[in-house]
C-alpha positions as CSV (number, residue, x, y, z in Angstrom):
1,M,-24.2,72.2,12.6
2,E,-20.5,71.4,12.0
3,E,-19.2,68.3,13.0
4,H,-15.4,68.1,14.0
5,Y,-14.1,64.4,13.6
6,T,-10.7,63.0,15.1
7,Y,-9.2,59.6,14.8
8,E,-10.3,58.9,18.2
9,S,-13.9,59.2,17.2
10,T,-13.5,57.2,14.1
11,L,-11.8,54.7,15.7
12,V,-14.5,54.7,18.6
13,Q,-17.0,54.0,15.9
14,F,-15.0,51.6,14.1
15,L,-14.6,49.1,17.5
16,Y,-18.2,49.7,18.0
17,R,-19.0,48.7,14.3
18,E,-21.2,51.8,13.8
19,T,-19.5,52.7,10.4
20,P,-20.4,51.4,7.6
21,A,-19.0,48.7,5.9
22,S,-16.9,50.4,2.9
23,E,-15.4,52.8,5.4
24,A,-14.7,49.9,8.2
25,A,-12.3,48.2,5.1
26,A,-10.7,51.9,4.8
27,T,-10.6,51.7,8.8
28,A,-9.5,48.6,8.9
29,D,-6.8,49.1,5.9
30,W,-5.8,52.2,7.7
31,I,-4.9,50.7,11.0
32,D,-3.5,47.6,9.8
33,E,-0.5,50.3,7.8
34,D,0.4,52.9,11.2
35,P,1.4,51.4,14.2
36,E,0.9,54.3,16.0
37,L,-2.9,54.2,15.3
38,Q,-3.0,50.1,16.1
39,A,-1.9,51.2,19.6
40,L,-4.2,53.8,19.3
41,Y,-6.7,51.0,18.8
42,L,-5.6,48.4,20.8
43,E,-5.3,50.5,24.1
44,L,-9.5,51.6,23.0
45,M,-10.2,48.1,22.8
46,L,-9.0,47.3,26.4
47,A,-10.7,50.1,27.7
48,K,-13.6,48.8,25.9
49,K,-13.1,45.3,28.2
50,Q,-12.7,47.2,30.8
51,L,-16.3,48.4,31.0
52,P,-18.5,46.8,32.8
53,K,-20.9,45.0,31.1
54,V,-24.6,46.8,32.1
55,Q,-28.5,45.4,31.0
56,F,-30.9,47.8,30.9
57,N,-34.7,46.6,31.8
58,P,-37.4,49.0,31.3
59,S,-40.1,48.4,34.2
60,P,-42.9,46.8,33.0
61,A,-45.3,50.3,33.5
62,V,-43.2,51.6,30.7
63,L,-43.5,48.9,28.2
64,D,-47.4,49.2,28.7
65,N,-47.2,52.7,28.0
66,I,-45.4,52.2,25.4
67,L,-47.6,49.1,23.8
68,Q,-51.3,51.7,24.8
69,Y,-48.9,54.5,22.4
70,S,-48.1,52.2,19.8
71,T,-52.0,50.5,20.2
72,K,-53.6,54.1,20.0
73,T,-51.5,55.6,17.1
74,A,-52.3,52.6,15.1
75,L,-55.7,53.1,15.9
76,E,-55.5,56.7,14.5
77,A,-53.7,56.1,11.5
78,H,-56.1,53.5,10.0
79,L,-59.2,56.5,10.4
C-alpha cells in the first residue's frame, strides 16, 4: 500500500507527539523557520484545544472478558 504524507499529517503527528524524537526535532525546526507552517501549526493547536475532552471506560463485563482471555492464553502458553 502506498502512503501519502502532507504537511498537515506531519503537523498533526507532531501535535499529538506521535513522531520519533529525530523527526520531532526536525519538525520543530521546520515550523520555526517557516511562517506559513507556523501559522498552520498554531491553527491546528487551537483546533485541538477546542475538541471535547473525552474519556472512554470499558464496562466491567468487557474487562472481565479481557482478563479471562488473558488467563486462558497464558495457561495455553505454559502447556
